[in-house]
N, C-alpha and C positions, 0 to 999 in steps of 0.2 A: 448643499449642506456645508456649513463652514467647519473646517478642520482646525482643531486646536494647534497653535504654533509649537514647533519642535525644532531641535537642532538637526541639521542634515549633514551626514558624513558619508563620503564616497570612498570605497575601498577598491584598489586596483589589483591587489593580490590577496591570497589567503592569509599571509602573514599580517598584512595591514588590517584585514577584517578582524582577525583575532586580537590584535593590539587595540583596536577601537572598542571592541566588546569588553575588553578588560579594563580600559581606562575610563570609559564613559558611564560606567555604573550599571546596576541591574535593571533600570527602567528603560533601557534602550530596546528597540525592536529591529529585527533584520528584514530588509526589503530584498526579496528574491524576484518572484514574478509580480507580487503585489496584489494578486486577485482576491486574497482574503484580507490582507493587511489594510488596503485602501478602504475596503468596505467597513472594516472595524473602526477605522479612523473617522469615516463619515458618520457612522452611527454612534460615535463616541463611546463605544465599548472598550476601545483601546485609547489610552492617553499617555503615550510614551514621552519621555523627556528628550529623546533623540531617536533618529533612524540611521542605521548603518546600511547603506546601499551596496550589496555585493553583486549586482548584475554585471559589472565589468570584469569580475573575476573569472576569466575564461578557463583557468586551470581546474574549475569545478564543473565544467560542461563537457562531458565525454561519455561514450559507451564503448567499452573495449573488452576484449576477451584475452585472458592471460592463462598460461599453463604452468603447472608445477608437478612435482612427483605425486602430490596428493590429488591431482586432477585439474580439470579446467574450471575457470571461474569467469564470471562477467562482473565487471566493475562499472557502476553507473554514478557519475558525478551528481552532486546534489542540485546543480543548476541545469540539469538536462530537462528540456521542455517536454510536456506531455505529448505534443505533436511529434517530436523526434522519437520518443519511445514507441508511439503507435506505428510509425513508419519505418523504424529501424529493421533492416533485414536480419540482423543478428538476434534481436529480441523476438521478432516474428517467428524465427526458426527455432530458437532454443528456449524461449520463455513466452509462448504465444498468449498464455493467460494474462500476462502483464500488458502485452500490446493491446489485447482486447479491452482491458480496463482503461488504459490510457486513452483509447479512442472514444470512450464514452464519457469522459470528463467534460462537463460544461459544454461550451460552444467552440467553434473553430477559433474564435478570438481568444478565449480563455486557454485553450490548449496551446496556442502559440505564445502565450505569456507565462502561464503557470508552470511551476517546476516540481519535480519529484520530491526534492528536499522540503519545499514549502508545504506540499500536500501532507507529508508525514509529520513535519514539525508542528503543524497546526493542531495536531492531536484530535482531530474530529473522529468520532466513532464511525462516521459514514464516509470516510476518505476512500475513494475508489481504488487507489493504489495499494492500500493496506491489505485487503484480503488476498489478492494474488501473491503479494510478496510474503505474507505469512504462509501461504500454501507452498511456496517455494523455499521455505526455511531461510529467508534472507537475513542478512546481518547488516547492521549499520555501523559506520565509523564516525565517532564524535571527536572533533578536533578542539583542543584547548590551547592556551598559551604555552604550556610546557610539554604536553604529551597528547597522544591520541588513544582512544579507547574503542575497541570493537565489541559489540554485544549483539545477541540475537534480537531481531525486531520484536519478537513476542514479549520481551522484557522492557521494550522502549516505551510502550504506552502505559500510563498509570491511571488515567481517568479522562473524562471529557475535557478536552483542551489542555491536558496535563501530560507531559512526557518527561523523560530523563534529561532533557536539555536544560541544564542549570545555567544561570547567568555566566557569561564568558565562554560558553561552549557553542560550537557550530556543527551542524550535521554536514559532514564532508562527502560521504559516498554511501552507496548501497552495494553489498557484495552478494552474488548468487553463486552457489556451487552447482555446476551442471550435473544432471543425473548421469549415472554410469549406464543405465539401461534405457530402454525406450519409454518415453513419457508423453503424456498428453494433458492439456489443461483447458478449462472453460470458465469464463467469467460471465455471470448473469446479474443484471441490474434491474431493479424495479424502481421506476420513477413515474411521476405524473405524465400522462400522455401529452406529446407535442410540447414538452416544456424542457428548458435547460434547468436541471434540478439536481440536488443531492440525492444520493441513493436512499430510498425508503428501506430497501434491503439490497445487500450485495453478497453474492455467493461465489466463491472461487473453489473449483473442484480440480485437483491435480492428482494424477495417478501414474505409477510406473510399473512395468512388468519385471518379474524376476529373470535371471539369466536364461532360464529354460524357456521363457515365453509362455508358460502355462499358468502362472498365478500372479497376483498383485503383490509386488514387493513393498509398495508404498501407496497409501491413499491419504490425501490431505484435503480437509474441508475447512475453509476459512470463511468467516461471516463478518459482514459490516452492517452498521446501522441498527443492530438488534441487542446491543449491550453497551455498558459504559465505555468499552474499548473494542476495537476489532478483536475477534477471538478465533481460536481453532476449536473444532468440535471433536475432541479426542475420542470419546466413546463411539461416536458414529464412525470414525476412521477405523477403529479397532475391529468393528464388525465386518470389514471388507478385506482385511489383510490376509494374504495367503490364498485367497479364493480364486478359482478359475472363472471363466466367463459366465456360465449358467448359474453357478453358486453365487457369484457377485451380484448378478441381476436379481436373483431371488432374495438376497439379503439387503438390497438397496432400499426397499420401503422401510424396513426397520432402522436402517442407518439414517434415513431422512427424518424419521420421527425422533431419533436420538439427537440429531442436530437441532431440530426445533426445540426440544426440551432443554438444550444447553443455553438457549438465549435468555436474555432478560430485557426484552423490549419495553418501551414506554408507549402509552397512548397519547396522541397529540392530534392537532388539526389535520395532519397529513395522512395519518393511518392509525388504526388501533393496534394494541399489542397482539391481540388474537390474529388479526389479519397479517401482521408481520411474521408471526410464527407459522401460519399456514403457508405463506409464500416461501419461507425458508425451506419447509418440507417439500413444496412443489419444485423449487429450484434445485435442491439437492437431487431429487429424483430425476429431473430433466437433464441436468448437467452430468450426473453420474451415469445415466443410461447412455448418453452420447459418448462419453469418454470410454466407458467399458467396451462398447461396441467398436469404437475406433481402434482401441488397443489390441483387441483380440480378432481383428478382421483377417 
């Protein structure tokens, strides 16, 4: 397929990238991994006047842990590849739900090219990285020509393909606060069998124990592919808070039904809305049962 001509700009630093985004106008697009952008260009869904290539900006490619009086945090640069997230010892130990999701994105080739920032900035309701990050209460840092802004990821998504990334802004990094107590996470993805595919349904279940180890201090259930944006199932989460093992397992079916009721899925050629709701309920039960049993072992 022939791609419409555009101006190509290569940025070597974050400062250069922000300057190019500011001076080249609102119709330019950012090239990170390119796994979504190139497809959009070929299909002519995207017709930018220019492309700002930020792949050489190595200062946006990192996974590091930092400490402060407020606790430990993980900072993940926007150009971190999915393959690196899936393989990172730090992510696998401290945020395994994110490592699991990153390892299920596309094919090996896509994971070696695609970036965390691109996956989020694309604004897809089915982005695999979104549910685990929502369940981890992640924040995103948006960089502009004059200042940076940090905001919760749950307020970043506005609608299908729509985010708070205004022209001239760049998603710089993702920030995770590490839990104070013991936590466990699980990501479950429904896709067509034997296919490299977007998630028909994605469910992230993250829970943490209270200091006594006798109850759930936190339960987070995040869903992808079943609403205009990735969402948290707040009512389902509330049903599990403070409960011990047997109580939580008994309450899990009701929480799963509440999670399914929170969705607004569509019916399309890939799956019906009813099927998506049924799979949300099944995945919340499965993931919740696994995590509760592991936490209270």
